[in-house]
C-alpha positions in Angstrom: 15.2 26.4 17.9 15.1 23.2 20.8 13.5 20.7 17.5 16.4 21.6 15.7 19.3 20.9 18.8 17.1 17.6 19.8 17.5 16.5 16.1 21.1 17.3 16.4 21.2 15.3 19.4 18.5 12.3 18.3 21.2 11.8 15.4 23.9 11.9 17.1 23.5 9.6 19.5 25.5 6.0 17.9 28.7 8.2 18.5 28.5 9.8 20.9 26.8 6.7 23.1 28.8 3.9 21.7 32.7 5.1 23.0 30.8 6.4 26.1 29.7 3.3 27.4 32.9 1.0 25.7 35.1 3.3 28.0 32.6 2.6 31.0 32.9 -1.1 30.6 36.7 -0.7 29.9 37.2 1.2 33.3 34.3 -1.4 35.1 36.6 -4.7 34.2 39.9 -2.8 34.9 38.4 -1.8 38.6 36.6 -5.2 39.4 39.9 -7.0 38.6 42.4 -4.8 40.5 39.5 -5.1 43.4 39.5 -9.3 43.0 42.9 -9.6 41.9 43.7 -12.2 38.9 42.6 -15.5 38.7 45.1 -18.3 40.3 46.5 -20.0 37.1 44.4 -23.0 35.9 47.2 -26.5 34.9 44.2 -27.6 32.8 41.0 -26.5 32.3 38.1 -27.7 33.5 36.5 -30.4 31.6 32.9 -30.0 30.2 29.9 -32.1 31.5 29.9 -33.9 27.9 33.8 -34.9 28.0 33.2 -35.7 31.7 30.7 -38.3 30.3 32.2 -39.7 27.7 35.4 -40.4 29.9 32.8 -42.2 32.3 31.8 -44.3 29.4 35.0 -44.9 28.3 36.2 -46.1 31.2 33.0 -48.3 31.8 33.9 -50.6 28.7 37.4 -50.5 29.3 37.1 -53.8 30.9 34.5 -56.0 28.6 35.1 -57.5 25.1 33.5 -55.8 22.8 33.7 -59.0 20.3 31.5 -60.7 22.1 27.7 -59.5 20.7 24.3 -60.6 20.7 23.2 -62.6 17.7 20.6 -60.8 15.8 18.8 -63.7 14.8 18.3 -64.2 18.6 17.8 -60.2 18.9 14.3 -60.6 16.4 12.2 -62.4 19.3 12.7 -58.6 20.6 11.2 -57.0 17.3 8.1 -55.9 17.8 6.0 -58.4 15.2 5.5 -57.5 11.7 1.7 -55.8 10.5 0.3 -59.9 9.5 3.2 -61.3 9.6 4.2 -60.5 6.0 8.0 -59.3 5.9 9.1 -62.4 8.6 9.0 -66.0 7.8 8.5 -68.0 11.0 11.1 -69.4 13.9 10.4 -73.2 13.7 
């Protein structure tokens, strides 16, 4: 008789456990809200770290002239030399 009872309890456990866990969670969240009080309403959500970084970078380059760039010919000096100098002509 006990084995039949335990088999029934095991097979019906998810149907009993989920509603009990749901009610416990709901009661707990309502109790926490009542004890802490409602959070103050903020006018604007805080920005994420990536948004703050993007804003800072935009402010840094705001005063620069972005049309003045280094020529590609000048950049060749700092590029690593190709193997056996086959891919790049020598500068004179």
